[in-house]
N, C-alpha and C positions, 0 to 999 in steps of 0.2 A: 081669592079665586082658586079653585082646585085645578089640578093639571088637566082634568077632562074638560072642564068648562073653558079654560084658557085655550085649549086646542080647538074646541068647537068655535069659539069667537074668532080665532085666527082664520079658520077655514071659511067661516061665513064671509069675512071681509075679503078673502081672496077669491071667492066664488062669485061669478057674475050672474048665476042662475038662481036668483031669489034666495040666496043664502042657504042652499040645500046642503045638508050634511048627512052622509050615509050612516045608517045604523051600525054598519060594520066598523066604521072608523070610531064611533062612540064606544062600542063594545070593546074594541081592541085597546083603546087607551084607558078605559075603565079597568081592564085587566092589568094594564101596566101600573095604574095607580094602586090597585090592591097589592100587586107584587111589591111595590116600594114600601107600602105600609107593613107588609108581612116581614120583609127584611128588617125594617126598623124594630118590629116587635121581637124578632129573634135576637137582635143585638141588645135589646132592653132586658130580656130575661137572662141572657148570659152575663151581662154586666151586674145585675142584681145578685145572681147566684155567686159570682166571683167576689164581690165586695161585701155582700150581706148587710148592706145599709142603703136605704132609699136615698137619703140626702147625698151621700158620697157617690153612689151609682149615677144619680142624676147629674152631678157635677162632671163626672167622666163623660157622660153622653152629651153634655151641653144643653140639658133641658132643666125645667124646674122640678122640684120635688113633687108638686101636685100633678104635673103632666105625666111623670113616670108612674105615680100611683094610679092615675086614671087609666093609663095604657095597660098596666098589669090587670086592673079590675076588668077592663074590656076583654082581655084574653081569657080570664077566668070565667067570665060570663059566656063567652063564645064556646069554650070547651066544657062548661058546666061542671068544673072541678076546681078546687083550690090549688093554686100552683105554688104559693108561698105562704108562710105563717110567721108572724112577728113573735119573737121570743124576747128574753131579757137581753137587751143590748145588741141584738142582731136579728136579721131576717133570713130564714132558711127555707129552701125549697121543700115542698112535700114530696111524697113518693111520685105523685103525678108530675110535679115540677121537675124532679130529677130526670125523669124520662124525657120531658120536653127540652130541658137544658142540654141533655146528651144529643138529641136530634138536632137542636139548634146549632150546636158547635159544628157538627158534621156538615150541615147545610151551609153555614157561613164560610167554612173552609173551602167548600166546592165553589161558592160564589166568588170568593177572593181569587181562587185559581183561574176561574173563567175570566174574571176581569183582567188578570195579569196576562192571560193568553190573548185577549182582545187587544190589549195595549201593544204586546209584542208583535202581533200580526199587522199592525197599522203601518209601521215604517221602521227603518233601521234605528232611529234614535228615540223611539218610544218604548216604554216598558223596561224590564230588567231581565237579562238572560242569565240563567243559572247553569253553570257548567260543572259537571262532576268529572274529576280528573284523578287518574292514578298518579301517585307521587313520582313514579318512574319516568313520566313524560311531562310533568308540570313545568319544569324549567327549560328543558331542551326543545320541546315542541309547542306547548300551549303558550308560554310566555311570549316568544317572538310573534306568534300569530295574533295575540291580543294587542300587542304593541302596534302591529301593522293595521289592525282594524281601527284602533283609536286614532291613528294618524288620519285616516280617511273620515271616520265618524267620531269626532271628539266628544260628542254628547252621549255616546253609547254607554249604557250602564250594565254592569254584569257582576255576578257573584261567582267565585270559584270555590268549590267545596271538595274536600278530599274524599274520594270514593274509590272502590275497586271492583273487580269483576264479580265478587260475591254479592254485592248489594246493587249492582247495575240494573238488573231487571226490575226489582222492587222500587228502586228510586225513580226510574222512568215511568213506571205504571202509576205511582202515587203522585207524579208531577213534582217531586222534590227537586228534580233536575230536568233541564230541557234536552241536554245532550251529554253523552259520556265519552271520554277519550281515555284510552288506557290499554293495558295488556288484554289479549283475547281471553274470553271466558272459557270455562271447561266445555261448555256445550252451547247450542243455539237455543233461542227462546221464541215461542210463538208470539207474533205481534210486535216483534222488535227487529228492526233492520240493523245489521252490523256491517258497516263498510270496512273491509279489511285494509289494514295499514302495515307497512314494514317499518317497525321502530328501530332506532339506532340501538345497537347492542350495548349492554353494560360492560364496564371494564373492571378488571381485578386490580385493587390497590392495597398498599400496606404502608406503614411508616417508613421513612427514608432509611433508617438504620436497622430495618428488620433483617433477621438472618437470611431470608430468602433472596434479598437483594445481592447477596454475595455468591449465590449459586450461578454457574455458567448457563444452566438451563433449568427451568422450573416445570416439574411434572405435577399432575393432580395428586399423586401420592405425597409429594412434598407439601403441597398446600393442605392436604387433609390432616396433617399433623398439628395444624393450628385451628383455632375457632374461625368459622366463616360467617360473615355478616351480610345481610342483604335485605331489600324491601320484601314485603309480603308478595308471594308469587303463587300462581296456580300450579296444580300438580303437573300439568304438561311441561312447565318450565323446569321443575326439578326432574321430571322424567327424562327430559332431553339431556340433562347432565348425567343422569344415571345410565342412560343408554350409551352415551359417549365413553363412559368409563365403567363398564360392567364389572371389571375385576376389582375395582376399588369400592364400588357401591353396588352390591348384589341386589339391593332393594331400595325403595324410596325411604323406608324407615331408617336405613343405615345412613342415608344422606341427610335426612332431617335431624339425626342425632348430633350432627356437627354444624348444621346450617341454622343460624339464629336469625330471626326476621323481625322487622319493625316497619311500620308505615312512616315513621319519622326518620327520613334519610339524613336530615341535618344532625340528628342525634348519633346516627351511625358514623357520620363523617367526623364528629367530635371525639368519638371513642378511638378511632383508628390510631392517631398519633401517640396514644398513651398505652397501647396494648400490642400484643403479637397477632392480633386478629387480621385476617385478610377479608376485604369487603368487595362485594360484587355490586357496584352502583353505577348510575348513569354518568357519563363523562362530564356533563355540566356541573353535577354535584361535587365531583372530585377536582374540577379544573383549578379552582383557587388554591387548594392544598398542594397540587402538583406544581403550580406556578411558584408558590412560595418555598418549595423544597421540602415541605413537611411530609408529603406523600409521594409515592413512586408507583407508576403503573407496572404491573407484572404481566409478562407474556407467558401464558400457560399453554403447554403443548396439548394439541388436540381440542382446543377451545371450540365448542359446537355453535357458538353464537357470533362468529366472525361476520356473517352476512346480515345479521339483524334478527329481531324477534317479532313474532306475529302480534299485531295490535288491532284494535277496532275503534271505530267512531260509531256509536250506537244512538239510535233515536226510536221513539215509539211510533208505530205505524198509524195508530188511531188519532194522533195529535198533529194538526197542521204545523209545519215548521215556520217559525217567524223568519223574516228576512235576515235578522242578525245571525240566527243559527245556520241558515243556508250559506251565508258568507263565511262563517267560521268553518263549516264543513269544506267548502271549496278551497279555502286557504290551507287548511291542514292537509287535505288530499294532495295539494301541490307540493307541500313540503315532505310528505311521507306517503308516496304512492303505494298502491296495493302490490303485494308479492305476485309475480306472474303465475304461480301455481295455484292461487286461490281464486275461485269463481265468485265474483261479487254477487251474482244473482241468486245463488243458492245459499249463501252464508246467512245464517240468522233467521231462517224461516221455519225451522223445525221446532219441536218442543223439548 
């Protein structure tokens, strides 16, 4: 029995008025049935294009060889063009087929994203939340937040992917991530809401027997004599350093020449004990090294980041927030409130 006929039968039994079924209901579920068949067809042509063999493609799809062959034939009949041609040892898409496969991949990706959104929107423990996080805040801010969420909702599923302000807008718009947490971007983006945060400032560290540890006071001129390491940072971050020490860094380029960056903060931490480099990294990243005595925190005169650095918690306006994302935002906002000088309503609405 088809989906449509089954629905009609159920409706007849439930209806006391002579088994009346409206044409609207029949048409609606007929469209649903066609949609289900269309999605199945999309998956079939993509699988055949990827595997290039009817038998193996059918095995992946969980259908018989003849069922897949018949489905492809029906699609070719519908479009009145050949979509695949059998060659020696493999089946390849025709020019028409390649175009259909390209469109099918895009459609299936959108359907999968929509299905994931629906799951996420149902309740806290359904679906999977994808969080894009800047490495500078992953340990100190995001980790304790996720631990707290998991204590309350132990079945919550999430992925954490390394991202930064450069890819934030594209990642949100493509649904690669549901929410971004990290350093503030260089500018605002249309259609993206950025809730301002005040992130804990990075600290300057070096190996325990570094020459700078013997100085009674450490100036930026002293530090500039050695390589400087840090996570990737936007220009406003480097610009803040340059403005704080204009005599030492007359331009951003002069600062970039000695400031080496990497998204892998663990790599930076492992380099410090074996070199004369000075690193500017988050406290949680350096904490274990400081505790073991391998690293020492330096107090640099005129440090412009004593009170913290601007960060954001960004979401896409056009996409409804799932309950898990709302809880994540609420917890992070509690741990890292917005700087008083930043207006929440205006941030992130320009282009």
